[in-house]
Every structure is written in C-alpha cells, then in structure tokens.
N, C-alpha and C positions, 0 to 999 in steps of 0.2 A: 717789199711787202706793200700790199694795197693800203690806202688810207682808210682808217676806221671812221665809219659814218657817225658813230655816237660820241665822237670826241671833237670839241671845237678847236679853233686855231691856237688856243692857249693850253691845250691838253686836258681841259675839263670835260666832265660828263655833259652830254647834250642830247636832248630828245630830238630826233630827226623830224623836220617838217615834211610831212607827206601830203600836205594840202594840194599840191599841184599834180600829184600822181593820179592816174585814172582809177576810177572805181571798177573793181574786177571781182569775179567769183573766185574765191581762194579756198584751198583745202590743205590739210596736213594730216599725216598719220604718224603715230609713234608706237613703240613697243618697249616692254621691259619685263624683268623677271625678279622674283624673290625666291631664294632657295629655302626650303623648309624640311625638317626631318619627317620621316614617314609617319611617326605618331601624330604629329601636328596635322599632316595631310588627312589622316584618318579622322581626327576630331572635326576638321572642316567638312569632310564628306558626310559625316554623321550629324552635322549641325550641333556639335557639342562644345563649341568655343563659347565661354561664358558671356562674352560681349555681344554675341549675336551671329547672324548669318554673314560670314566673312565676305563671300563673293559679291553679294548684293550691296552690302554697305560700302565696300571699296569702290564699286562701280559708281554709286551715288556720290561718294567723296570726289572721285575723279571728275565727274560732271560739274560739281560745284567749284572745284579748283580751276577748271578751264575758264569758267565765267569770272573768276577773281584774279586772273593772271596779271592784268595791268596794275592791280593793287599790290601785288607781291613782288613784281620785278620792275624796278624803278623806271627804266627807259622804254618799257612796252606801252604801246598805244592801246586805249580801250577800243575794242572792235565790236561791230555788229554781228555777233555770232548767230548763225542760222541753224546750226546743228552741232550737237556734241554726242558722240557715241563712245561709250567705254565698255569694254568686254573683258571679263576676267575668267580664266579657265584653269583648272587643275592640270598640271603636267607631271611627268614622273618625278621631277626634282623640286617641284614647288608650285608656284602660281605664275602664270603669264598674263600680263595686262596689255591690251591694245586700245588705242584711241583713234578716232577720226573726228576732226573738227572742221567746220565749214563756216565761212563768213562772206559777206559782201563788204569790200573795203579797199583801202589804198596801201595796205601793208600786209605782210604775211601773217599766218596764224600758227606757225610751227611752235612758238613758245607755249601757246595754249594746249596744243597736243602733247607736248613734253611735260607740261605742268600737270595735266590730267593723269598721265601715267605715273609720274613721281608721287603725287599725293595718294593715288589709289594704292600704290605699293607701300607707302608709309602707313596707310590705314591698315593694311594687312599686318604690317609689323606691330603696330599698336595693339591690334586685336589679339595677336598671338604671342606677345612678349612674355606673358606669364607662363607659357608652356614650352617655349622654344627659345633658348638663349644663344643659338648659333645661326640665326637667320642672316642672310646676305642679300642685299638688294643690288641688282645689276646683272648684265649691262642694260642701259636704257639708251634708246637711239631713235632718231628720226628715220622713218621709213621712206616717206615721200612728201613732197609739197608741190602743189600745182597752183596755177592761176590762169584764168581765161577771161577774155573780154566779154562783157555783157551786151 
C-alpha cells in the first residue's frame, strides 16, 4: 500500500505542505443523485415545496459549500477558487446534481466538487423531508479532475 500523505511519521494527521508545488490551473467535476417519490417530484416541478424553489436553492447551497470546504474538512487547503458551477435537474427517479469547480493552485480541487454535490443533495433532503420519508442520497462520485501548467 502506498504511503498516505496526510499522516506524519508517528501516524498523526498532518496537513501536507504544498508550498513547493507549481501553481497550476485545476478543475474537478462530481455528480450525485437523490431518489424521491413521484409525488415529491411533482411538488418540486410545480414549485409547491413549502421551503421554496428546491433546484435553485440546492444549487446555491452547493456553491456556498464548495467555498467552505477547507473549513469543513480538516486537512483540505484553502484554495483560490475561480469558478463553481452547480446544476440540479429532475430525472425520472429524483434529482441529479453535478458540479464543476476550478482554481489556480498547488493542490487539487476535487474535495470542493464533491462537497458541492453533497451539500446540494442534503439541501434537497432538508427541503423535502416533510413530504418524503424514503429519500436516499447516492451514489456520489468524482467524474474528473484535471491540472495543467499556467
């Protein structure tokens, strides 16, 4: 097994020093789903969920979450995010959320993309919990991450 970069030589959690890595253009995309019953989907389509417009609010929550990732996940570095795009759409079994996050930095931005999707889906859950007791979140996955020299 490869050595874990976030563990020091005593087995303790360690934030990796990325100070000597080159500054690069980086991006990551993630996706996830939440299953909802048909009645809940109809309420969302008709904008009849009492907490508000589900798709718009979950997209905004995902954007906010991406920007807060280093505050939520202890060993993540704060990054200079240049773009966050979160899109939610109704599918036959529920809602699918995708995110794309970009930055200029010395470490990857995949945790921000994944955090955006997770929080967007949790927001859907929160907004629909009064009318749907059988929601299931998942799967959530990283689609792609890239880096290129500037």
